[in-house]
PQR file with spaces between the fields and no chain letter, atoms N, CA, C, O and H, PARSE charges and radii, in Angstrom:
ATOM       1  N    UNK     1      86.740   20.569  105.703 -0.4000 1.5000
ATOM       2  CA   UNK     1      87.414   19.308  105.267 -0.0000 2.0000
ATOM       3  C    UNK     1      87.001   18.151  106.081  0.5500 1.7000
ATOM       4  O    UNK     1      86.775   17.061  105.554 -0.5500 1.4000
ATOM       5  N    UNK     2      86.891   18.360  107.399 -0.4000 1.5000
ATOM       6  CA   UNK     2      86.585   17.264  108.325 -0.0000 2.0000
ATOM       7  C    UNK     2      85.218   16.674  108.003  0.5500 1.7000
ATOM       8  O    UNK     2      85.035   15.462  108.114 -0.5500 1.4000
ATOM       9  H    UNK     2      87.074   19.245  107.827  0.4000 1.0000
ATOM      10  N    UNK     3      84.230   17.524  107.599 -0.4000 1.5000
ATOM      11  CA   UNK     3      82.875   17.034  107.265 -0.0000 2.0000
ATOM      12  C    UNK     3      82.887   16.160  106.070  0.5500 1.7000
ATOM      13  O    UNK     3      82.158   15.171  105.993 -0.5500 1.4000
ATOM      14  H    UNK     3      84.379   18.509  107.509  0.4000 1.0000
ATOM      15  N    UNK     4      83.759   16.539  105.080 -0.4000 1.5000
ATOM      16  CA   UNK     4      83.873   15.670  103.916 -0.0000 2.0000
ATOM      17  C    UNK     4      84.391   14.280  104.218  0.5500 1.7000
ATOM      18  O    UNK     4      83.928   13.279  103.671 -0.5500 1.4000
ATOM      19  H    UNK     4      84.351   17.343  105.142  0.4000 1.0000
ATOM      20  N    UNK     5      85.368   14.256  105.110 -0.4000 1.5000
ATOM      21  CA   UNK     5      86.003   12.995  105.443 -0.0000 2.0000
ATOM      22  C    UNK     5      84.954   12.143  106.177  0.5500 1.7000
ATOM      23  O    UNK     5      84.843   10.942  105.934 -0.5500 1.4000
ATOM      24  H    UNK     5      85.744   15.069  105.554  0.4000 1.0000
ATOM      25  N    UNK     6      84.189   12.777  107.076 -0.4000 1.5000
ATOM      26  CA   UNK     6      83.214   11.996  107.800 -0.0000 2.0000
ATOM      27  C    UNK     6      82.083   11.446  106.825  0.5500 1.7000
ATOM      28  O    UNK     6      81.577   10.335  106.980 -0.5500 1.4000
ATOM      29  H    UNK     6      84.279   13.753  107.273  0.4000 1.0000
ATOM      30  N    UNK     7      81.755   12.274  105.867 -0.4000 1.5000
ATOM      31  CA   UNK     7      80.758   11.834  104.866 -0.0000 2.0000
ATOM      32  C    UNK     7      81.244   10.623  104.130  0.5500 1.7000
ATOM      33  O    UNK     7      80.504    9.654  103.956 -0.5500 1.4000
ATOM      34  H    UNK     7      82.166   13.177  105.741  0.4000 1.0000
ATOM      35  N    UNK     8      82.512   10.666  103.684 -0.4000 1.5000
ATOM      36  CA   UNK     8      83.159    9.457  103.027 -0.0000 2.0000
ATOM      37  C    UNK     8      83.219    8.215  103.841  0.5500 1.7000
ATOM      38  O    UNK     8      83.095    7.091  103.354 -0.5500 1.4000
ATOM      39  H    UNK     8      83.113   11.453  103.825  0.4000 1.0000
ATOM      40  N    UNK     9      83.419    8.469  105.126 -0.4000 1.5000
ATOM      41  CA   UNK     9      83.411    7.271  106.078 -0.0000 2.0000
ATOM      42  C    UNK     9      82.083    6.701  106.177  0.5500 1.7000
ATOM      43  O    UNK     9      81.920    5.481  106.166 -0.5500 1.4000
ATOM      44  H    UNK     9      83.519    9.382  105.522  0.4000 1.0000
ATOM      45  N    UNK    10      81.049    7.591  106.280 -0.4000 1.5000
ATOM      46  CA   UNK    10      79.675    7.098  106.436 -0.0000 2.0000
ATOM      47  C    UNK    10      79.204    6.384  105.124  0.5500 1.7000
ATOM      48  O    UNK    10      78.486    5.386  105.183 -0.5500 1.4000
ATOM      49  H    UNK    10      81.181    8.582  106.288  0.4000 1.0000
ATOM      50  N    UNK    11      79.598    6.883  104.018 -0.4000 1.5000
ATOM      51  CA   UNK    11      79.269    6.279  102.692 -0.0000 2.0000
ATOM      52  C    UNK    11      79.957    4.907  102.610  0.5500 1.7000
ATOM      53  O    UNK    11      79.358    3.933  102.156 -0.5500 1.4000
ATOM      54  H    UNK    11      80.182    7.694  103.970  0.4000 1.0000
ATOM      55  N    UNK    12      81.169    4.844  103.037 -0.4000 1.5000
ATOM      56  CA   UNK    12      81.917    3.545  102.947 -0.0000 2.0000
ATOM      57  C    UNK    12      81.165    2.537  103.921  0.5500 1.7000
ATOM      58  O    UNK    12      80.947    1.374  103.582 -0.5500 1.4000
ATOM      59  H    UNK    12      81.656    5.635  103.407  0.4000 1.0000
ATOM      60  N    UNK    13      80.785    3.051  105.140 -0.4000 1.5000
ATOM      61  CA   UNK    13      80.058    2.140  106.024 -0.0000 2.0000
ATOM      62  C    UNK    13      78.779    1.661  105.459  0.5500 1.7000
ATOM      63  O    UNK    13      78.394    0.513  105.680 -0.5500 1.4000
ATOM      64  H    UNK    13      80.962    3.996  105.416  0.4000 1.0000
ATOM      65  N    UNK    14      78.077    2.532  104.706 -0.4000 1.5000
ATOM      66  CA   UNK    14      76.775    2.163  104.113 -0.0000 2.0000
ATOM      67  C    UNK    14      77.040    1.090  102.950  0.5500 1.7000
ATOM      68  O    UNK    14      76.329    0.091  102.840 -0.5500 1.4000
ATOM      69  H    UNK    14      78.390    3.465  104.527  0.4000 1.0000
ATOM      70  N    UNK    15      78.054    1.351  102.137 -0.4000 1.5000
ATOM      71  CA   UNK    15      78.432    0.445  101.082 -0.0000 2.0000
ATOM      72  C    UNK    15      78.822   -0.951  101.625  0.5500 1.7000
ATOM      73  O    UNK    15      78.439   -1.971  101.054 -0.5500 1.4000
ATOM      74  H    UNK    15      78.631    2.162  102.226  0.4000 1.0000
ATOM      75  N    UNK    16      79.602   -0.980  102.753 -0.4000 1.5000
ATOM      76  CA   UNK    16      80.099   -2.162  103.346 -0.0000 2.0000
ATOM      77  C    UNK    16      78.921   -2.908  103.971  0.5500 1.7000
ATOM      78  O    UNK    16      78.844   -4.131  103.853 -0.5500 1.4000
ATOM      79  H    UNK    16      79.913   -0.151  103.217  0.4000 1.0000
ATOM      80  N    UNK    17      77.993   -2.196  104.637 -0.4000 1.5000
ATOM      81  CA   UNK    17      76.805   -2.862  105.177 -0.0000 2.0000
ATOM      82  C    UNK    17      75.970   -3.476  104.161  0.5500 1.7000
ATOM      83  O    UNK    17      75.553   -4.620  104.341 -0.5500 1.4000
ATOM      84  H    UNK    17      78.055   -1.202  104.733  0.4000 1.0000
ATOM      85  N    UNK    18      75.675   -2.797  103.067 -0.4000 1.5000
ATOM      86  CA   UNK    18      74.843   -3.220  101.957 -0.0000 2.0000
ATOM      87  C    UNK    18      75.449   -4.443  101.298  0.5500 1.7000
ATOM      88  O    UNK    18      74.764   -5.402  100.943 -0.5500 1.4000
ATOM      89  H    UNK    18      76.014   -1.868  102.921  0.4000 1.0000
ATOM      90  N    UNK    19      76.811   -4.365  101.144 -0.4000 1.5000
ATOM      91  CA   UNK    19      77.505   -5.566  100.545 -0.0000 2.0000
ATOM      92  C    UNK    19      77.369   -6.765  101.408  0.5500 1.7000
ATOM      93  O    UNK    19      77.080   -7.854  100.913 -0.5500 1.4000
ATOM      94  H    UNK    19      77.367   -3.586  101.433  0.4000 1.0000
ATOM      95  N    UNK    20      77.580   -6.597  102.752 -0.4000 1.5000
ATOM      96  CA   UNK    20      77.463   -7.755  103.726 -0.0000 2.0000
ATOM      97  C    UNK    20      76.046   -8.320  103.614  0.5500 1.7000
ATOM      98  O    UNK    20      75.890   -9.539  103.538 -0.5500 1.4000
ATOM      99  H    UNK    20      77.815   -5.712  103.154  0.4000 1.0000
ATOM     100  N    UNK    21      75.029   -7.497  103.601 -0.4000 1.5000
ATOM     101  CA   UNK    21      73.679   -7.847  103.537 -0.0000 2.0000
ATOM     102  C    UNK    21      73.399   -8.678  102.257  0.5500 1.7000
ATOM     103  O    UNK    21      72.748   -9.721  102.318 -0.5500 1.4000
ATOM     104  H    UNK    21      75.155   -6.507  103.663  0.4000 1.0000
ATOM     105  N    UNK    22      73.882   -8.218  101.152 -0.4000 1.5000
ATOM     106  CA   UNK    22      73.684   -8.907   99.860 -0.0000 2.0000
ATOM     107  C    UNK    22      74.401  -10.195   99.833  0.5500 1.7000
ATOM     108  O    UNK    22      73.901  -11.162   99.257 -0.5500 1.4000
ATOM     109  H    UNK    22      74.412   -7.371  101.102  0.4000 1.0000
ATOM     110  N    UNK    23      75.606  -10.268  100.456 -0.4000 1.5000
ATOM     111  CA   UNK    23      76.384  -11.551  100.497 -0.0000 2.0000
ATOM     112  C    UNK    23      75.628  -12.578  101.381  0.5500 1.7000
ATOM     113  O    UNK    23      75.601  -13.763  101.051 -0.5500 1.4000
ATOM     114  H    UNK    23      76.012   -9.483  100.924  0.4000 1.0000
ATOM     115  N    UNK    24      75.018  -12.133  102.497 -0.4000 1.5000
ATOM     116  CA   UNK    24      74.291  -12.995  103.376 -0.0000 2.0000
ATOM     117  C    UNK    24      73.041  -13.498  102.597  0.5500 1.7000
ATOM     118  O    UNK    24      72.720  -14.684  102.678 -0.5500 1.4000
ATOM     119  H    UNK    24      75.040  -11.170  102.766  0.4000 1.0000
ATOM     120  N    UNK    25      72.369  -12.663  101.886 -0.4000 1.5000
ATOM     121  CA   UNK    25      71.274  -13.073  101.069 -0.0000 2.0000
ATOM     122  C    UNK    25      71.697  -14.061   99.984  0.5500 1.7000
ATOM     123  O    UNK    25      70.983  -15.031   99.729 -0.5500 1.4000
ATOM     124  H    UNK    25      72.630  -11.700  101.820  0.4000 1.0000
ATOM     125  N    UNK    26      72.814  -13.840   99.359 -0.4000 1.5000
ATOM     126  CA   UNK    26      73.391  -14.767   98.386 -0.0000 2.0000
ATOM     127  C    UNK    26      73.642  -16.130   99.053  0.5500 1.7000
ATOM     128  O    UNK    26      73.221  -17.165   98.536 -0.5500 1.4000
ATOM     129  H    UNK    26      73.393  -13.052   99.566  0.4000 1.0000
ATOM     130  N    UNK    27      74.320  -16.121  100.187 -0.4000 1.5000
ATOM     131  CA   UNK    27      74.585  -17.378  100.834 -0.0000 2.0000
ATOM     132  C    UNK    27      73.366  -18.086  101.345  0.5500 1.7000
ATOM     133  O    UNK    27      73.405  -19.298  101.555 -0.5500 1.4000
ATOM     134  H    UNK    27      74.662  -15.280  100.607  0.4000 1.0000
ATOM     135  N    UNK    28      72.292  -17.380  101.553 -0.4000 1.5000
ATOM     136  CA   UNK    28      71.056  -17.994  102.053 -0.0000 2.0000
ATOM     137  C    UNK    28      70.323  -18.735  100.878  0.5500 1.7000
ATOM     138  O    UNK    28      69.381  -19.494  101.104 -0.5500 1.4000
ATOM     139  H    UNK    28      72.260  -16.395  101.383  0.4000 1.0000
ATOM     140  N    UNK    29      70.784  -18.488   99.644 -0.4000 1.5000
ATOM     141  CA   UNK    29      70.210  -19.254   98.508 -0.0000 2.0000
ATOM     142  C    UNK    29      69.456  -18.410   97.531  0.5500 1.7000
ATOM     143  O    UNK    29      68.956  -18.971   96.556 -0.5500 1.4000
ATOM     144  H    UNK    29      71.549  -17.871   99.461  0.4000 1.0000
ATOM     145  N    UNK    30      69.324  -17.152   97.685 -0.4000 1.5000
ATOM     146  CA   UNK    30      68.674  -16.307   96.637 -0.0000 2.0000
ATOM     147  C    UNK    30      69.538  -16.273   95.461  0.5500 1.7000
ATOM     148  O    UNK    30      70.762  -16.223   95.580 -0.5500 1.4000
ATOM     149  H    UNK    30      69.730  -16.696   98.477  0.4000 1.0000
ATOM     150  N    UNK    31      68.923  -16.300   94.286 -0.4000 1.5000
ATOM     151  CA   UNK    31      69.568  -16.435   93.070 -0.0000 2.0000
ATOM     152  C    UNK    31      70.045  -14.978   92.565  0.5500 1.7000
ATOM     153  O    UNK    31      69.408  -14.335   91.731 -0.5500 1.4000
ATOM     154  H    UNK    31      67.929  -16.341   94.190  0.4000 1.0000
ATOM     155  N    UNK    32      71.196  -14.548   93.145 -0.4000 1.5000
ATOM     156  CA   UNK    32      71.882  -13.383   92.648 -0.0000 2.0000
ATOM     157  C    UNK    32      73.333  -13.763   92.510  0.5500 1.7000
ATOM     158  O    UNK    32      73.860  -14.601   93.242 -0.5500 1.4000
ATOM     159  H    UNK    32      71.714  -15.071   93.822  0.4000 1.0000
ATOM     160  N    UNK    33      73.975  -13.106   91.530 -0.4000 1.5000
ATOM     161  CA   UNK    33      75.406  -13.505   91.297 -0.0000 2.0000
ATOM     162  C    UNK    33      76.296  -12.704   92.209  0.5500 1.7000
ATOM     163  O    UNK    33      75.840  -11.788   92.894 -0.5500 1.4000
ATOM     164  H    UNK    33      73.547  -12.425   90.936  0.4000 1.0000
ATOM     165  N    UNK    34      77.604  -13.058   92.218 -0.4000 1.5000
ATOM     166  CA   UNK    34      78.551  -12.391   93.165 -0.0000 2.0000
ATOM     167  C    UNK    34      78.857  -11.018   92.725  0.5500 1.7000
ATOM     168  O    UNK    34      79.206  -10.162   93.539 -0.5500 1.4000
ATOM     169  H    UNK    34      77.974  -13.802   91.661  0.4000 1.0000
ATOM     170  N    UNK    35      78.733  -10.769   91.410 -0.4000 1.5000
ATOM     171  CA   UNK    35      78.996   -9.297   90.924 -0.0000 2.0000
ATOM     172  C    UNK    35      77.921   -8.411   91.572  0.5500 1.7000
ATOM     173  O    UNK    35      78.262   -7.335   92.064 -0.5500 1.4000
ATOM     174  H    UNK    35      78.450  -11.464   90.749  0.4000 1.0000
ATOM     175  N    UNK    36      76.604   -8.823   91.596 -0.4000 1.5000
ATOM     176  CA   UNK    36      75.608   -8.017   92.168 -0.0000 2.0000
ATOM     177  C    UNK    36      75.759   -7.898   93.644  0.5500 1.7000
ATOM     178  O    UNK    36      75.463   -6.848   94.214 -0.5500 1.4000
ATOM     179  H    UNK    36      76.327   -9.697   91.196  0.4000 1.0000
ATOM     180  N    UNK    37      76.202   -8.922   94.271 -0.4000 1.5000
ATOM     181  CA   UNK    37      76.416   -8.882   95.798 -0.0000 2.0000
ATOM     182  C    UNK    37      77.541   -7.924   96.178  0.5500 1.7000
ATOM     183  O    UNK    37      77.515   -7.305   97.242 -0.5500 1.4000
ATOM     184  H    UNK    37      76.443   -9.775   93.808  0.4000 1.0000
ATOM     185  N    UNK    38      78.477   -7.820   95.334 -0.4000 1.5000
ATOM     186  CA   UNK    38      79.679   -6.909   95.678 -0.0000 2.0000
ATOM     187  C    UNK    38      79.582   -5.565   95.019  0.5500 1.7000
ATOM     188  O    UNK    38      80.458   -4.725   95.225 -0.5500 1.4000
ATOM     189  H    UNK    38      78.498   -8.323   94.470  0.4000 1.0000
ATOM     190  N    UNK    39      78.553   -5.320   94.231 -0.4000 1.5000
ATOM     191  CA   UNK    39      78.352   -4.051   93.468 -0.0000 2.0000
ATOM     192  C    UNK    39      78.525   -2.789   94.356  0.5500 1.7000
ATOM     193  O    UNK    39      79.213   -1.863   93.926 -0.5500 1.4000
ATOM     194  H    UNK    39      77.841   -6.002   94.064  0.4000 1.0000
ATOM     195  N    UNK    40      77.952   -2.712   95.537 -0.4000 1.5000
ATOM     196  CA   UNK    40      78.039   -1.454   96.273 -0.0000 2.0000
ATOM     197  C    UNK    40      79.566   -1.030   96.601  0.5500 1.7000
ATOM     198  O    UNK    40      79.960    0.135   96.561 -0.5500 1.4000
ATOM     199  H    UNK    40      77.394   -3.464   95.887  0.4000 1.0000
ATOM     200  N    UNK    41      80.352   -2.128   96.925 -0.4000 1.5000
ATOM     201  CA   UNK    41      81.776   -1.823   97.167 -0.0000 2.0000
ATOM     202  C    UNK    41      82.450   -1.480   95.954  0.5500 1.7000
ATOM     203  O    UNK    41      83.328   -0.617   95.990 -0.5500 1.4000
ATOM     204  H    UNK    41      80.032   -3.074   96.958  0.4000 1.0000
ATOM     205  N    UNK    42      82.125   -2.093   94.803 -0.4000 1.5000
ATOM     206  CA   UNK    42      82.771   -1.762   93.520 -0.0000 2.0000
ATOM     207  C    UNK    42      82.456   -0.346   93.118  0.5500 1.7000
ATOM     208  O    UNK    42      83.364    0.364   92.686 -0.5500 1.4000
ATOM     209  H    UNK    42      81.413   -2.794   94.774  0.4000 1.0000
ATOM     210  N    UNK    43      81.194    0.122   93.234 -0.4000 1.5000
ATOM     211  CA   UNK    43      80.818    1.468   92.945 -0.0000 2.0000
ATOM     212  C    UNK    43      81.560    2.445   93.893  0.5500 1.7000
ATOM     213  O    UNK    43      82.009    3.495   93.434 -0.5500 1.4000
ATOM     214  H    UNK    43      80.456   -0.455   93.585  0.4000 1.0000
ATOM     215  N    UNK    44      81.692    2.145   95.130 -0.4000 1.5000
ATOM     216  CA   UNK    44      82.348    3.041   96.094 -0.0000 2.0000
ATOM     217  C    UNK    44      83.851    3.132   95.692  0.5500 1.7000
ATOM     218  O    UNK    44      84.444    4.210   95.725 -0.5500 1.4000
ATOM     219  H    UNK    44      81.327    1.291   95.502  0.4000 1.0000
ATOM     220  N    UNK    45      84.457    1.956   95.306 -0.4000 1.5000
ATOM     221  CA   UNK    45      85.839    2.051   94.908 -0.0000 2.0000
ATOM     222  C    UNK    45      86.035    2.835   93.580  0.5500 1.7000
ATOM     223  O    UNK    45      87.039    3.524   93.396 -0.5500 1.4000
ATOM     224  H    UNK    45      83.976    1.080   95.278  0.4000 1.0000
ATOM     225  N    UNK    46      85.089    2.713   92.704 -0.4000 1.5000
ATOM     226  CA   UNK    46      85.183    3.488   91.475 -0.0000 2.0000
ATOM     227  C    UNK    46      85.027    5.018   91.678  0.5500 1.7000
ATOM     228  O    UNK    46      85.723    5.825   91.063 -0.5500 1.4000
ATOM     229  H    UNK    46      84.274    2.153   92.854  0.4000 1.0000
ATOM     230  N    UNK    47      84.105    5.360   92.548 -0.4000 1.5000
ATOM     231  CA   UNK    47      83.888    6.797   92.861 -0.0000 2.0000
ATOM     232  C    UNK    47      85.146    7.298   93.545  0.5500 1.7000
ATOM     233  O    UNK    47      85.621    8.379   93.197 -0.5500 1.4000
ATOM     234  H    UNK    47      83.540    4.704   93.048  0.4000 1.0000
ATOM     235  N    UNK    48      85.701    6.583   94.483 -0.4000 1.5000
ATOM     236  CA   UNK    48      86.899    7.079   95.220 -0.0000 2.0000
ATOM     237  C    UNK    48      88.106    7.150   94.271  0.5500 1.7000
ATOM     238  O    UNK    48      88.950    8.033   94.422 -0.5500 1.4000
ATOM     239  H    UNK    48      85.316    5.705   94.766  0.4000 1.0000
ATOM     240  N    UNK    49      88.194    6.281   93.347 -0.4000 1.5000
ATOM     241  CA   UNK    49      89.323    6.319   92.400 -0.0000 2.0000
ATOM     242  C    UNK    49      89.268    7.558   91.506  0.5500 1.7000
ATOM     243  O    UNK    49      90.294    8.163   91.194 -0.5500 1.4000
ATOM     244  H    UNK    49      87.509    5.563   93.224  0.4000 1.0000
ATOM     245  N    UNK    50      87.989    7.939   91.080 -0.4000 1.5000
ATOM     246  CA   UNK    50      87.811    9.088   90.258 -0.0000 2.0000
ATOM     247  C    UNK    50      88.198   10.313   91.050  0.5500 1.7000
ATOM     248  O    UNK    50      88.946   11.172   90.584 -0.5500 1.4000
ATOM     249  H    UNK    50      87.155    7.448   91.333  0.4000 1.0000
ATOM     250  N    UNK    51      87.653   10.378   92.300 -0.4000 1.5000
ATOM     251  CA   UNK    51      87.937   11.576   93.126 -0.0000 2.0000
ATOM     252  C    UNK    51      89.483   11.707   93.416  0.5500 1.7000
ATOM     253  O    UNK    51      89.980   12.832   93.429 -0.5500 1.4000
ATOM     254  H    UNK    51      87.045    9.680   92.679  0.4000 1.0000
ATOM     255  N    UNK    52      90.213   10.652   93.635 -0.4000 1.5000
ATOM     256  CA   UNK    52      91.618   10.713   93.803 -0.0000 2.0000
ATOM     257  C    UNK    52      92.294   11.166   92.607  0.5500 1.7000
ATOM     258  O    UNK    52      93.242   11.947   92.681 -0.5500 1.4000
ATOM     259  H    UNK    52      89.809    9.737   93.624  0.4000 1.0000
ATOM     260  N    UNK    53      91.813   10.672   91.400 -0.4000 1.5000
ATOM     261  CA   UNK    53      92.439   11.071   90.107 -0.0000 2.0000
ATOM     262  C    UNK    53      92.262   12.559   89.941  0.5500 1.7000
ATOM     263  O    UNK    53      93.207   13.252   89.564 -0.5500 1.4000
ATOM     264  H    UNK    53      91.043   10.038   91.340  0.4000 1.0000
ATOM     265  N    UNK    54      91.018   13.096   90.225 -0.4000 1.5000
ATOM     266  CA   UNK    54      90.731   14.447   89.989 -0.0000 2.0000
ATOM     267  C    UNK    54      91.631   15.352   90.987  0.5500 1.7000
ATOM     268  O    UNK    54      92.204   16.376   90.618 -0.5500 1.4000
ATOM     269  H    UNK    54      90.250   12.533   90.531  0.4000 1.0000
ATOM     270  N    UNK    55      91.671   14.872   92.197 -0.4000 1.5000
ATOM     271  CA   UNK    55      92.574   15.619   93.192 -0.0000 2.0000
ATOM     272  C    UNK    55      94.046   15.586   92.824  0.5500 1.7000
ATOM     273  O    UNK    55      94.767   16.551   93.077 -0.5500 1.4000
ATOM     274  H    UNK    55      91.205   14.039   92.497  0.4000 1.0000
ATOM     275  N    UNK    56      94.501   14.500   92.236 -0.4000 1.5000
ATOM     276  CA   UNK    56      95.937   14.457   91.853 -0.0000 2.0000
ATOM     277  C    UNK    56      96.238   15.389   90.713  0.5500 1.7000
ATOM     278  O    UNK    56      97.271   16.059   90.687 -0.5500 1.4000
ATOM     279  H    UNK    56      93.916   13.716   92.031  0.4000 1.0000
ATOM     280  N    UNK    57      95.298   15.424   89.745 -0.4000 1.5000
ATOM     281  CA   UNK    57      95.453   16.315   88.598 -0.0000 2.0000
ATOM     282  C    UNK    57      95.388   17.783   89.064  0.5500 1.7000
ATOM     283  O    UNK    57      96.165   18.623   88.610 -0.5500 1.4000
ATOM     284  H    UNK    57      94.459   14.880   89.767  0.4000 1.0000
ATOM     285  N    UNK    58      94.466   18.067   89.959 -0.4000 1.5000
ATOM     286  CA   UNK    58      94.433   19.478   90.459 -0.0000 2.0000
ATOM     287  C    UNK    58      95.650   19.795   91.207  0.5500 1.7000
ATOM     288  O    UNK    58      96.141   20.917   91.078 -0.5500 1.4000
ATOM     289  H    UNK    58      93.835   17.384   90.328  0.4000 1.0000
ATOM     290  N    UNK    59      96.219   18.877   92.021 -0.4000 1.5000
ATOM     291  CA   UNK    59      97.423   19.145   92.738 -0.0000 2.0000
ATOM     292  C    UNK    59      98.623   19.401   91.835  0.5500 1.7000
ATOM     293  O    UNK    59      99.458   20.262   92.113 -0.5500 1.4000
ATOM     294  H    UNK    59      95.820   17.966   92.126  0.4000 1.0000
ATOM     295  N    UNK    60      98.689   18.655   90.778 -0.4000 1.5000
ATOM     296  CA   UNK    60      99.730   18.803   89.774 -0.0000 2.0000
ATOM     297  C    UNK    60      99.659   20.150   89.052  0.5500 1.7000
ATOM     298  O    UNK    60     100.666   20.828   88.848 -0.5500 1.4000
ATOM     299  H    UNK    60      98.010   17.956   90.552  0.4000 1.0000
ATOM     300  N    UNK    61      98.459   20.502   88.682 -0.4000 1.5000
ATOM     301  CA   UNK    61      98.200   21.783   87.968 -0.0000 2.0000
ATOM     302  C    UNK    61      98.601   22.958   88.882  0.5500 1.7000
ATOM     303  O    UNK    61      99.308   23.875   88.463 -0.5500 1.4000
ATOM     304  H    UNK    61      97.641   19.951   88.847  0.4000 1.0000
ATOM     305  N    UNK    62      98.134   22.904   90.132 -0.4000 1.5000
ATOM     306  CA   UNK    62      98.498   23.927   91.111 -0.0000 2.0000
ATOM     307  C    UNK    62     100.025   24.058   91.361  0.5500 1.7000
ATOM     308  O    UNK    62     100.562   25.160   91.472 -0.5500 1.4000
ATOM     309  H    UNK    62      97.560   22.159   90.472  0.4000 1.0000
ATOM     310  N    UNK    63     100.676   22.924   91.440 -0.4000 1.5000
ATOM     311  CA   UNK    63     102.117   22.927   91.600 -0.0000 2.0000
ATOM     312  C    UNK    63     102.826   23.518   90.419  0.5500 1.7000
ATOM     313  O    UNK    63     103.766   24.294   90.591 -0.5500 1.4000
ATOM     314  H    UNK    63     100.240   22.029   91.349  0.4000 1.0000
ATOM     315  N    UNK    64     102.424   23.189   89.271 -0.4000 1.5000
ATOM     316  CA   UNK    64     102.965   23.794   88.025 -0.0000 2.0000
ATOM     317  C    UNK    64     102.734   25.299   87.982  0.5500 1.7000
ATOM     318  O    UNK    64     103.622   26.055   87.588 -0.5500 1.4000
ATOM     319  H    UNK    64     101.661   22.559   89.131  0.4000 1.0000
ATOM     320  N    UNK    65     101.545   25.734   88.386 -0.4000 1.5000
ATOM     321  CA   UNK    65     101.283   27.166   88.424 -0.0000 2.0000
ATOM     322  C    UNK    65     102.065   27.911   89.296  0.5500 1.7000
ATOM     323  O    UNK    65     102.475   29.021   88.956 -0.5500 1.4000
ATOM     324  H    UNK    65     100.824   25.120   88.707  0.4000 1.0000
ATOM     325  N    UNK    66     102.361   27.351   90.566 -0.4000 1.5000
ATOM     326  CA   UNK    66     103.198   27.923   91.569 -0.0000 2.0000
ATOM     327  C    UNK    66     104.652   28.049   91.099  0.5500 1.7000
ATOM     328  O    UNK    66     105.305   29.064   91.343 -0.5500 1.4000
ATOM     329  H    UNK    66     102.027   26.450   90.843  0.4000 1.0000
ATOM     330  N    UNK    67     105.149   27.013   90.425 -0.4000 1.5000
ATOM     331  CA   UNK    67     106.454   26.994   89.915 -0.0000 2.0000
ATOM     332  C    UNK    67     106.706   28.028   88.793  0.5500 1.7000
ATOM     333  O    UNK    67     107.802   28.574   88.660 -0.5500 1.4000
ATOM     334  H    UNK    67     104.619   26.188   90.226  0.4000 1.0000
ATOM     335  N    UNK    68     105.677   28.268   88.017 -0.4000 1.5000
ATOM     336  CA   UNK    68     105.790   29.152   86.898 -0.0000 2.0000
ATOM     337  C    UNK    68     105.883   30.574   87.454  0.5500 1.7000
ATOM     338  O    UNK    68     106.532   31.442   86.869 -0.5500 1.4000
ATOM     339  H    UNK    68     104.787   27.825   88.126  0.4000 1.0000
ATOM     340  N    UNK    69     105.225   30.794   88.592 -0.4000 1.5000
ATOM     341  CA   UNK    69     105.193   32.192   89.135 -0.0000 2.0000
ATOM     342  C    UNK    69     106.539   32.534   89.824  0.5500 1.7000
ATOM     343  O    UNK    69     106.869   33.701   90.036 -0.5500 1.4000
ATOM     344  H    UNK    69     104.699   30.089   89.067  0.4000 1.0000
ATOM     345  N    UNK    70     107.266   31.515   90.147 -0.4000 1.5000
ATOM     346  CA   UNK    70     108.628   31.825   90.711 -0.0000 2.0000
ATOM     347  C    UNK    70     108.763   31.555   92.160  0.5500 1.7000
ATOM     348  O    UNK    70     109.833   31.771   92.730 -0.5500 1.4000
ATOM     349  H    UNK    70     106.998   30.568   89.974  0.4000 1.0000
């Protein structure tokens, strides 16, 4: 479990670094819009939201199964 947490931290660091780099490029005058500049963080947030949703559903299902057993 600890390895997965470390991987998510590294992926977040990568997304944040890439976003900062793209924002600096945007501020330097390159013609990209703000959506493209923040896209790495938006993708990371979407992936994390989906993983949290899947984990929540799995937790609810497991809880229901345990309660049905008695």
